DOFI-278108 format. One record per residue: x, y, z of N, C-alpha, C, CB in turn; residue number from 1; residue in one letter. Coordinates in steps of 0.001 Angstrom, whole numbers. Glycine has a CB too. Example, Ala and Ser with C-alpha at 12.3 -4.5 7.8 and 13.67 -1.06 7.14 Angstrom:
2
<marpa n_px="13190" n_py="-5690" n_pz="7800" ca_px="12300" ca_py="-4500" ca_pz="7800" c_px="13200" c_py="-3300" c_pz="7800" cb_px="11308" cb_py="-4473" cb_pz="9046" i="1" aa="A"/>
<marpa n_px="12850" n_py="-2250" n_pz="7080" ca_px="13670" ca_py="-1060" ca_pz="7140" c_px="12900" c_py="30" c_pz="7870" cb_px="14084" cb_py="-598" cb_pz="5725" i="2" aa="S"/>
% end
This chain:
97
<marpa n_px="174049" n_py="-82304" n_pz="-158343" ca_px="174090" ca_py="-80538" ca_pz="-157623" c_px="175309" c_py="-80109" c_pz="-158670" cb_px="174712" cb_py="-80304" cb_pz="-155405" i="1" aa="X"/>
<marpa n_px="174793" n_py="-78846" n_pz="-158816" ca_px="175448" ca_py="-78048" ca_pz="-159952" c_px="176787" c_py="-77710" c_pz="-159397" cb_px="174615" cb_py="-76680" cb_pz="-160404" i="2" aa="X"/>
<marpa n_px="177909" n_py="-76993" n_pz="-160103" ca_px="179311" ca_py="-77034" ca_pz="-159548" c_px="179133" c_py="-75821" c_pz="-159160" cb_px="180605" cb_py="-77338" cb_pz="-160428" i="3" aa="X"/>
<marpa n_px="180332" n_py="-75198" n_pz="-158447" ca_px="180587" ca_py="-74023" ca_pz="-158198" c_px="180653" c_py="-73118" c_pz="-159220" cb_px="181526" cb_py="-74006" cb_pz="-157593" i="4" aa="X"/>
<marpa n_px="181231" n_py="-73503" n_pz="-160327" ca_px="181430" ca_py="-72683" ca_pz="-161548" c_px="179970" c_py="-72122" c_pz="-162101" cb_px="182199" cb_py="-73622" cb_pz="-162706" i="5" aa="X"/>
<marpa n_px="179169" n_py="-73540" n_pz="-162047" ca_px="177810" ca_py="-73029" ca_pz="-162809" c_px="177251" c_py="-72296" c_pz="-161864" cb_px="176734" cb_py="-74130" cb_pz="-163340" i="6" aa="X"/>
<marpa n_px="177276" n_py="-72256" n_pz="-160511" ca_px="176060" ca_py="-71684" ca_pz="-159638" c_px="176880" c_py="-70132" c_pz="-159571" cb_px="175694" cb_py="-72663" cb_pz="-157804" i="7" aa="X"/>
<marpa n_px="178148" n_py="-69852" n_pz="-159705" ca_px="178803" ca_py="-68584" ca_pz="-159911" c_px="178252" c_py="-67875" c_pz="-161466" cb_px="180537" cb_py="-68907" cb_pz="-159864" i="8" aa="X"/>
<marpa n_px="178317" n_py="-68736" n_pz="-162368" ca_px="178015" ca_py="-68243" ca_pz="-163674" c_px="176285" c_py="-67870" c_pz="-163807" cb_px="178533" cb_py="-69458" cb_pz="-164777" i="9" aa="X"/>
<marpa n_px="175500" n_py="-68635" n_pz="-162912" ca_px="174107" ca_py="-68038" ca_pz="-162869" c_px="173749" c_py="-67030" c_pz="-161948" cb_px="173213" cb_py="-68984" cb_pz="-162648" i="10" aa="X"/>
<marpa n_px="174560" n_py="-66876" n_pz="-161162" ca_px="174691" ca_py="-65483" ca_pz="-159811" c_px="175248" c_py="-64670" c_pz="-160889" cb_px="175978" cb_py="-65650" cb_pz="-158071" i="11" aa="X"/>
<marpa n_px="176136" n_py="-64686" n_pz="-161581" ca_px="176832" ca_py="-63192" ca_pz="-162515" c_px="175501" c_py="-63280" c_pz="-163643" cb_px="178977" cb_py="-63476" cb_pz="-163559" i="12" aa="X"/>
<marpa n_px="174769" n_py="-63949" n_pz="-164160" ca_px="173872" ca_py="-63809" ca_pz="-165117" c_px="172660" c_py="-63148" c_pz="-164630" cb_px="173610" cb_py="-65018" cb_pz="-165677" i="13" aa="X"/>
<marpa n_px="172217" n_py="-63606" n_pz="-163696" ca_px="171139" ca_py="-62854" ca_pz="-162970" c_px="171434" c_py="-61595" c_pz="-162632" cb_px="170751" cb_py="-63446" cb_pz="-161820" i="14" aa="X"/>
<marpa n_px="172641" n_py="-61523" n_pz="-162001" ca_px="172738" ca_py="-60221" ca_pz="-161766" c_px="173026" c_py="-59070" c_pz="-162911" cb_px="173663" cb_py="-60209" cb_pz="-160860" i="15" aa="X"/>
<marpa n_px="173801" n_py="-59519" n_pz="-164077" ca_px="173693" ca_py="-58856" ca_pz="-165188" c_px="172093" c_py="-58310" c_pz="-165941" cb_px="174433" cb_py="-59764" cb_pz="-165995" i="16" aa="X"/>
<marpa n_px="171149" n_py="-59608" n_pz="-165673" ca_px="169985" ca_py="-59277" ca_pz="-166375" c_px="169261" c_py="-58356" c_pz="-165516" cb_px="169173" cb_py="-60467" cb_pz="-166752" i="17" aa="X"/>
<marpa n_px="169315" n_py="-58349" n_pz="-164054" ca_px="168714" ca_py="-57404" ca_pz="-163209" c_px="169120" c_py="-55950" c_pz="-163542" cb_px="169053" cb_py="-57737" cb_pz="-161815" i="18" aa="X"/>
<marpa n_px="170591" n_py="-55758" n_pz="-163752" ca_px="170885" ca_py="-54378" ca_pz="-163822" c_px="170545" c_py="-54041" c_pz="-165224" cb_px="172351" cb_py="-54030" cb_pz="-163435" i="19" aa="X"/>
<marpa n_px="170139" n_py="-54655" n_pz="-166372" ca_px="169723" ca_py="-54301" ca_pz="-167527" c_px="168427" c_py="-54086" c_pz="-167329" cb_px="170001" cb_py="-55137" cb_pz="-168506" i="20" aa="X"/>
<marpa n_px="167437" n_py="-54440" n_pz="-166632" ca_px="165944" ca_py="-54543" ca_pz="-166608" c_px="165992" c_py="-53211" c_pz="-165630" cb_px="165147" cb_py="-56173" cb_pz="-165967" i="21" aa="X"/>
<marpa n_px="166814" n_py="-52737" n_pz="-164651" ca_px="166941" ca_py="-51615" ca_pz="-163870" c_px="167012" c_py="-50568" c_pz="-164969" cb_px="168170" cb_py="-51657" cb_pz="-162863" i="22" aa="X"/>
<marpa n_px="167997" n_py="-50693" n_pz="-165717" ca_px="168728" ca_py="-49476" ca_pz="-166687" c_px="167203" c_py="-49192" c_pz="-167729" cb_px="170547" cb_py="-50245" cb_pz="-167877" i="23" aa="X"/>
<marpa n_px="166684" n_py="-50210" n_pz="-167934" ca_px="165638" ca_py="-49818" ca_pz="-169110" c_px="164085" c_py="-48927" c_pz="-168207" cb_px="165068" cb_py="-51690" cb_pz="-170078" i="24" aa="X"/>
<marpa n_px="164011" n_py="-49746" n_pz="-166955" ca_px="163143" ca_py="-48622" ca_pz="-165925" c_px="163831" c_py="-47270" c_pz="-165825" cb_px="163022" cb_py="-49177" cb_pz="-164259" i="25" aa="X"/>
<marpa n_px="165183" n_py="-47216" n_pz="-165657" ca_px="165662" ca_py="-45682" ca_pz="-165679" c_px="165411" c_py="-45062" c_pz="-166712" cb_px="166985" cb_py="-45439" cb_pz="-165531" i="26" aa="X"/>
<marpa n_px="165531" n_py="-45511" n_pz="-168006" ca_px="165242" ca_py="-44786" ca_pz="-169195" c_px="163944" c_py="-44316" c_pz="-169157" cb_px="165437" cb_py="-45534" cb_pz="-170361" i="27" aa="X"/>
<marpa n_px="162978" n_py="-45145" n_pz="-168855" ca_px="161724" ca_py="-45025" ca_pz="-168959" c_px="161330" c_py="-44099" c_pz="-168030" cb_px="161104" cb_py="-46161" cb_pz="-168871" i="28" aa="X"/>
<marpa n_px="161703" n_py="-44254" n_pz="-166730" ca_px="161625" ca_py="-43058" ca_pz="-165847" c_px="161982" c_py="-41368" c_pz="-166117" cb_px="162445" cb_py="-43464" cb_pz="-164874" i="29" aa="X"/>
<marpa n_px="162887" n_py="-41659" n_pz="-166788" ca_px="163814" ca_py="-40369" ca_pz="-167250" c_px="163099" c_py="-39625" c_pz="-168479" cb_px="165450" cb_py="-40896" cb_pz="-167788" i="30" aa="X"/>
<marpa n_px="162665" n_py="-40551" n_pz="-169392" ca_px="162438" ca_py="-39841" ca_pz="-170653" c_px="160900" c_py="-40012" c_pz="-170648" cb_px="163263" cb_py="-40476" cb_pz="-172030" i="31" aa="X"/>
<marpa n_px="160065" n_py="-40531" n_pz="-169906" ca_px="158722" ca_py="-40716" ca_pz="-170064" c_px="158193" c_py="-39182" c_pz="-168950" cb_px="158224" cb_py="-42572" cb_pz="-169499" i="32" aa="X"/>
<marpa n_px="159324" n_py="-38842" n_pz="-168297" ca_px="158814" ca_py="-37400" ca_pz="-167506" c_px="158603" c_py="-36115" c_pz="-168429" cb_px="160007" cb_py="-36903" cb_pz="-166354" i="33" aa="X"/>
<marpa n_px="158146" n_py="-35150" n_pz="-167958" ca_px="157909" ca_py="-33865" ca_pz="-168644" c_px="159283" c_py="-33658" c_pz="-169350" cb_px="157479" cb_py="-32601" cb_pz="-167595" i="34" aa="X"/>
<marpa n_px="160076" n_py="-33470" n_pz="-168104" ca_px="161849" ca_py="-32958" ca_pz="-168662" c_px="162282" c_py="-33971" c_pz="-169754" cb_px="163278" cb_py="-33108" cb_pz="-167212" i="35" aa="X"/>
<marpa n_px="162151" n_py="-34992" n_pz="-169496" ca_px="162759" ca_py="-36048" ca_pz="-170349" c_px="162094" c_py="-35770" c_pz="-171546" cb_px="162589" cb_py="-37554" cb_pz="-169875" i="36" aa="X"/>
<marpa n_px="160717" n_py="-35847" n_pz="-171968" ca_px="160297" ca_py="-35502" ca_pz="-172940" c_px="160670" c_py="-34370" c_pz="-173835" cb_px="159395" cb_py="-35488" cb_pz="-172655" i="37" aa="X"/>
<marpa n_px="160722" n_py="-33012" n_pz="-173016" ca_px="161459" ca_py="-32224" ca_pz="-173666" c_px="162846" c_py="-32321" c_pz="-174171" cb_px="161396" cb_py="-31415" cb_pz="-173083" i="38" aa="X"/>
<marpa n_px="163628" n_py="-32749" n_pz="-173437" ca_px="164977" ca_py="-33018" ca_pz="-173984" c_px="165043" c_py="-33855" c_pz="-175160" cb_px="165790" cb_py="-33621" cb_pz="-173012" i="39" aa="X"/>
<marpa n_px="164165" n_py="-35064" n_pz="-175080" ca_px="164076" ca_py="-36164" ca_pz="-176059" c_px="163696" c_py="-35430" c_pz="-177212" cb_px="163073" cb_py="-37341" cb_pz="-175710" i="40" aa="X"/>
<marpa n_px="162548" n_py="-34586" n_pz="-177271" ca_px="162132" ca_py="-33646" ca_pz="-178573" c_px="163102" c_py="-32764" c_pz="-178949" cb_px="160909" cb_py="-32762" cb_pz="-178365" i="41" aa="X"/>
<marpa n_px="163976" n_py="-32277" n_pz="-177796" ca_px="165013" ca_py="-31443" ca_pz="-178586" c_px="166017" c_py="-32066" c_pz="-179139" cb_px="165615" cb_py="-30505" cb_pz="-177873" i="42" aa="X"/>
<marpa n_px="166445" n_py="-33056" n_pz="-178540" ca_px="167607" ca_py="-34179" ca_pz="-179187" c_px="167143" c_py="-34484" c_pz="-180779" cb_px="167592" cb_py="-35904" cb_pz="-178184" i="43" aa="X"/>
<marpa n_px="165621" n_py="-34874" n_pz="-180722" ca_px="165206" ca_py="-35028" ca_pz="-182333" c_px="165054" c_py="-34165" c_pz="-182996" cb_px="164182" cb_py="-35564" cb_pz="-182667" i="44" aa="X"/>
<marpa n_px="165021" n_py="-32809" n_pz="-182842" ca_px="165064" ca_py="-31614" ca_pz="-183429" c_px="166675" c_py="-31230" c_pz="-183822" cb_px="164359" cb_py="-30602" cb_pz="-182438" i="45" aa="X"/>
<marpa n_px="167467" n_py="-31611" n_pz="-183016" ca_px="168743" ca_py="-31123" ca_pz="-183323" c_px="169206" c_py="-32403" c_pz="-184312" cb_px="169727" cb_py="-30808" cb_pz="-181879" i="46" aa="X"/>
<marpa n_px="169042" n_py="-33455" n_pz="-184065" ca_px="169733" ca_py="-34626" ca_pz="-184768" c_px="168980" c_py="-35286" c_pz="-185960" cb_px="169990" cb_py="-35721" cb_pz="-183744" i="47" aa="X"/>
<marpa n_px="168012" n_py="-34632" n_pz="-186415" ca_px="167531" ca_py="-34822" ca_pz="-187849" c_px="166528" c_py="-36016" c_pz="-187385" cb_px="168849" cb_py="-35252" cb_pz="-189137" i="48" aa="X"/>
<marpa n_px="165961" n_py="-36272" n_pz="-186530" ca_px="164986" ca_py="-37715" ca_pz="-186439" c_px="164064" c_py="-37894" c_pz="-187666" cb_px="163888" cb_py="-37691" cb_pz="-185049" i="49" aa="X"/>
<marpa n_px="163432" n_py="-36984" n_pz="-187912" ca_px="162112" ca_py="-37048" ca_pz="-189051" c_px="162753" c_py="-36742" c_pz="-190456" cb_px="160760" cb_py="-35744" cb_pz="-188727" i="50" aa="X"/>
<marpa n_px="164220" n_py="-36240" n_pz="-190608" ca_px="164685" ca_py="-35893" ca_pz="-191721" c_px="165527" c_py="-37209" c_pz="-192708" cb_px="165548" cb_py="-34707" cb_pz="-191292" i="51" aa="X"/>
<marpa n_px="165053" n_py="-37596" n_pz="-193956" ca_px="165852" ca_py="-38565" ca_pz="-194464" c_px="167078" c_py="-38457" c_pz="-194462" cb_px="165611" cb_py="-38809" cb_pz="-195495" i="52" aa="X"/>
<marpa n_px="168021" n_py="-39776" n_pz="-194255" ca_px="169368" ca_py="-39842" ca_pz="-194052" c_px="170008" c_py="-39526" c_pz="-195550" cb_px="169768" cb_py="-41300" cb_pz="-193399" i="53" aa="X"/>
<marpa n_px="169500" n_py="-40342" n_pz="-196354" ca_px="169754" ca_py="-40096" ca_pz="-197839" c_px="168706" c_py="-39619" c_pz="-198551" cb_px="170156" cb_py="-41227" cb_pz="-198518" i="54" aa="X"/>
<marpa n_px="169165" n_py="-38742" n_pz="-199759" ca_px="168455" ca_py="-38279" ca_pz="-200519" c_px="168511" c_py="-38956" c_pz="-201657" cb_px="168627" cb_py="-37155" cb_pz="-200600" i="55" aa="X"/>
<marpa n_px="167459" n_py="-38394" n_pz="-202903" ca_px="167463" ca_py="-38993" ca_pz="-204142" c_px="168876" c_py="-38285" c_pz="-204622" cb_px="166022" cb_py="-38697" cb_pz="-205081" i="56" aa="X"/>
<marpa n_px="169439" n_py="-38916" n_pz="-205593" ca_px="170341" ca_py="-38674" ca_pz="-206304" c_px="172160" c_py="-38614" c_pz="-205426" cb_px="169721" cb_py="-37354" cb_pz="-206957" i="57" aa="X"/>
<marpa n_px="171702" n_py="-39081" n_pz="-204367" ca_px="172986" ca_py="-39252" ca_pz="-203650" c_px="173819" c_py="-40532" c_pz="-203838" cb_px="172711" cb_py="-39147" cb_pz="-202266" i="58" aa="X"/>
<marpa n_px="175001" n_py="-40243" n_pz="-204055" ca_px="175833" ca_py="-41682" ca_pz="-204271" c_px="175803" c_py="-42327" c_pz="-203177" cb_px="177321" cb_py="-41624" cb_pz="-204647" i="59" aa="X"/>
<marpa n_px="176136" n_py="-43699" n_pz="-203172" ca_px="175956" ca_py="-44651" ca_pz="-201993" c_px="177034" c_py="-44395" c_pz="-201136" cb_px="175921" cb_py="-46160" cb_pz="-202357" i="60" aa="X"/>
<marpa n_px="178211" n_py="-44108" n_pz="-201865" ca_px="179676" ca_py="-43635" ca_pz="-201016" c_px="179660" c_py="-42129" c_pz="-200492" cb_px="181118" cb_py="-43725" cb_pz="-202107" i="61" aa="X"/>
<marpa n_px="178391" n_py="-41807" n_pz="-200319" ca_px="178276" ca_py="-40067" ca_pz="-199743" c_px="178371" c_py="-40188" c_pz="-198452" cb_px="176810" cb_py="-39131" cb_pz="-200025" i="62" aa="X"/>
<marpa n_px="179509" n_py="-39764" n_pz="-197722" ca_px="179293" ca_py="-39748" ca_pz="-196479" c_px="178449" c_py="-39012" c_pz="-195284" cb_px="180149" cb_py="-39675" cb_pz="-196334" i="63" aa="X"/>
<marpa n_px="177785" n_py="-38195" n_pz="-196223" ca_px="177006" ca_py="-37202" ca_pz="-195483" c_px="175547" c_py="-38192" c_pz="-195067" cb_px="176685" cb_py="-35663" cb_pz="-196581" i="64" aa="X"/>
<marpa n_px="175187" n_py="-38975" n_pz="-195630" ca_px="174075" ca_py="-39740" ca_pz="-195462" c_px="174581" c_py="-40713" c_pz="-194070" cb_px="173695" cb_py="-40600" cb_pz="-196977" i="65" aa="X"/>
<marpa n_px="175383" n_py="-41422" n_pz="-194217" ca_px="176021" ca_py="-42109" ca_pz="-193177" c_px="176264" c_py="-41294" c_pz="-191920" cb_px="177251" cb_py="-42620" cb_pz="-193667" i="66" aa="X"/>
<marpa n_px="176658" n_py="-40126" n_pz="-191827" ca_px="176898" ca_py="-39516" ca_pz="-190763" c_px="175397" c_py="-38980" c_pz="-190195" cb_px="177976" cb_py="-38449" cb_pz="-191075" i="67" aa="X"/>
<marpa n_px="174573" n_py="-38830" n_pz="-190860" ca_px="173178" ca_py="-38221" ca_pz="-190300" c_px="172469" c_py="-39474" c_pz="-189856" cb_px="172202" cb_py="-37327" cb_pz="-191491" i="68" aa="X"/>
<marpa n_px="172821" n_py="-40669" n_pz="-190446" ca_px="172273" ca_py="-41951" ca_pz="-189832" c_px="172752" c_py="-42095" c_pz="-188402" cb_px="172719" cb_py="-43230" cb_pz="-190661" i="69" aa="X"/>
<marpa n_px="174170" n_py="-42090" n_pz="-188203" ca_px="174701" ca_py="-42111" ca_pz="-187262" c_px="174616" c_py="-41541" c_pz="-186073" cb_px="175376" cb_py="-42017" cb_pz="-187546" i="70" aa="X"/>
<marpa n_px="173914" n_py="-40243" n_pz="-186202" ca_px="173488" ca_py="-39089" ca_pz="-185638" c_px="172353" c_py="-39622" c_pz="-184822" cb_px="173136" cb_py="-37975" cb_pz="-186655" i="71" aa="X"/>
<marpa n_px="171516" n_py="-40710" n_pz="-185345" ca_px="170109" ca_py="-40918" ca_pz="-185130" c_px="170252" c_py="-42071" c_pz="-184178" cb_px="169204" cb_py="-41212" cb_pz="-186484" i="72" aa="X"/>
<marpa n_px="171318" n_py="-42713" n_pz="-184439" ca_px="171483" ca_py="-43759" ca_pz="-183411" c_px="171069" c_py="-43881" c_pz="-181862" cb_px="172671" cb_py="-43889" cb_pz="-183399" i="73" aa="X"/>
<marpa n_px="171354" n_py="-42981" n_pz="-181241" ca_px="171190" ca_py="-42602" ca_pz="-179901" c_px="169970" c_py="-42289" c_pz="-179628" cb_px="171941" cb_py="-41629" cb_pz="-179527" i="74" aa="X"/>
<marpa n_px="169164" n_py="-41776" n_pz="-180507" ca_px="167797" ca_py="-41593" ca_pz="-180475" c_px="167048" c_py="-43039" c_pz="-180732" cb_px="167426" cb_py="-40490" cb_pz="-181550" i="75" aa="X"/>
<marpa n_px="167365" n_py="-43597" n_pz="-181651" ca_px="166839" ca_py="-45116" ca_pz="-181889" c_px="166894" c_py="-45741" c_pz="-180492" cb_px="167834" cb_py="-46062" cb_pz="-183019" i="76" aa="X"/>
<marpa n_px="168067" n_py="-45597" n_pz="-179782" ca_px="168566" ca_py="-46562" ca_pz="-178802" c_px="167335" c_py="-46160" c_pz="-177425" cb_px="170519" cb_py="-46224" cb_pz="-178415" i="77" aa="X"/>
<marpa n_px="167143" n_py="-45030" n_pz="-177640" ca_px="166245" ca_py="-44266" ca_pz="-176351" c_px="165151" c_py="-44613" c_pz="-176742" cb_px="166240" cb_py="-42618" cb_pz="-176075" i="78" aa="X"/>
<marpa n_px="164378" n_py="-44925" n_pz="-177977" ca_px="163226" ca_py="-44972" ca_pz="-178338" c_px="163040" c_py="-46681" c_pz="-178069" cb_px="163037" cb_py="-44294" cb_pz="-179831" i="79" aa="X"/>
<marpa n_px="163996" n_py="-47472" n_pz="-178347" ca_px="163889" ca_py="-49028" ca_pz="-178261" c_px="163593" c_py="-48890" c_pz="-176880" cb_px="165247" cb_py="-50057" cb_pz="-178682" i="80" aa="X"/>
<marpa n_px="164548" n_py="-48312" n_pz="-175680" ca_px="164402" ca_py="-48677" ca_pz="-174260" c_px="163031" c_py="-48340" c_pz="-173851" cb_px="165425" cb_py="-47967" cb_pz="-173355" i="81" aa="X"/>
<marpa n_px="162663" n_py="-47137" n_pz="-174336" ca_px="161115" ca_py="-46719" ca_pz="-173985" c_px="159755" c_py="-47490" c_pz="-174658" cb_px="160977" cb_py="-45177" cb_pz="-174448" i="82" aa="X"/>
<marpa n_px="160157" n_py="-48417" n_pz="-175569" ca_px="159092" ca_py="-49278" ca_pz="-175845" c_px="159137" c_py="-51015" c_pz="-175811" cb_px="158758" cb_py="-48842" cb_pz="-177121" i="83" aa="X"/>
<marpa n_px="160781" n_py="-51060" n_pz="-175125" ca_px="160674" ca_py="-52678" ca_pz="-174749" c_px="159930" c_py="-52719" c_pz="-173248" cb_px="162421" cb_py="-53505" cb_pz="-174650" i="84" aa="X"/>
<marpa n_px="159686" n_py="-54265" n_pz="-173297" ca_px="158974" ca_py="-54676" ca_pz="-171844" c_px="160249" c_py="-55094" c_pz="-170985" cb_px="157732" cb_py="-56118" cb_pz="-171962" i="85" aa="X"/>
<marpa n_px="160328" n_py="-54071" n_pz="-169713" ca_px="161190" ca_py="-53962" ca_pz="-168988" c_px="160980" c_py="-55213" c_pz="-167930" cb_px="161196" cb_py="-52604" cb_pz="-168533" i="86" aa="X"/>
<marpa n_px="161406" n_py="-56536" n_pz="-168330" ca_px="161049" ca_py="-57656" ca_pz="-167118" c_px="162356" c_py="-58497" c_pz="-167062" cb_px="159582" cb_py="-58771" cb_pz="-167486" i="87" aa="X"/>
<marpa n_px="162611" n_py="-59238" n_pz="-166012" ca_px="163657" ca_py="-60176" ca_pz="-165828" c_px="162969" c_py="-61420" c_pz="-166346" cb_px="164208" cb_py="-60279" cb_pz="-164309" i="88" aa="X"/>
<marpa n_px="163935" n_py="-62050" n_pz="-167700" ca_px="163376" ca_py="-63117" ca_pz="-167984" c_px="163921" c_py="-64181" c_pz="-167302" cb_px="163364" cb_py="-63279" cb_pz="-169199" i="89" aa="X"/>
<marpa n_px="163332" n_py="-65245" n_pz="-167635" ca_px="163255" ca_py="-66501" ca_pz="-166719" c_px="164498" c_py="-67511" c_pz="-167414" cb_px="161491" cb_py="-67300" cb_pz="-166779" i="90" aa="X"/>
<marpa n_px="165257" n_py="-67610" n_pz="-166503" ca_px="166536" ca_py="-68117" ca_pz="-167035" c_px="166736" c_py="-69601" c_pz="-166713" cb_px="167709" cb_py="-67302" cb_pz="-166464" i="91" aa="X"/>
<marpa n_px="166720" n_py="-70265" n_pz="-167633" ca_px="166701" ca_py="-71499" ca_pz="-167555" c_px="168250" c_py="-72368" c_pz="-167996" cb_px="165497" cb_py="-71797" cb_pz="-168396" i="92" aa="X"/>
<marpa n_px="169043" n_py="-72781" n_pz="-166871" ca_px="170215" ca_py="-73457" ca_pz="-166804" c_px="170063" c_py="-74930" c_pz="-166553" cb_px="171005" cb_py="-72867" cb_pz="-165836" i="93" aa="X"/>
<marpa n_px="170128" n_py="-75926" n_pz="-167338" ca_px="170198" ca_py="-77457" ca_pz="-166635" c_px="171126" c_py="-77915" c_pz="-167032" cb_px="169196" cb_py="-78475" cb_pz="-166831" i="94" aa="X"/>
<marpa n_px="171653" n_py="-78191" n_pz="-166122" ca_px="173100" ca_py="-79216" ca_pz="-165974" c_px="172887" c_py="-80342" c_pz="-165668" cb_px="174124" cb_py="-78912" cb_pz="-164979" i="95" aa="X"/>
<marpa n_px="171806" n_py="-80919" n_pz="-165675" ca_px="171328" ca_py="-82348" ca_pz="-165041" c_px="171362" c_py="-83048" c_pz="-166461" cb_px="169597" cb_py="-82397" cb_pz="-164136" i="96" aa="X"/>
<marpa n_px="171855" n_py="-82852" n_pz="-167735" ca_px="171158" ca_py="-84027" ca_pz="-168546" c_px="172150" c_py="-84968" c_pz="-168772" cb_px="170514" cb_py="-83625" cb_pz="-169945" i="97" aa="X"/>
% end
């Protein structure tokens, strides 16, 4: 029989995973709507989604390229959330070894 600590850990893990799955579903519902697509496209235009972060001749220590790349990170996260499968993984915690 699993200890109380193990049961609490399992319950917390399941809760966090369920919250993460719900958040992915929320991203999909929001950004797959007509309004969400308009907002996402506007963000992509404003933050250089299709523009290169670095250009030929730029020095590796050129801060502008890193700033442009950083501006794209929220968009990359949104795209990831829209493309990842939102399902609760099967948790296997076997304490009977």
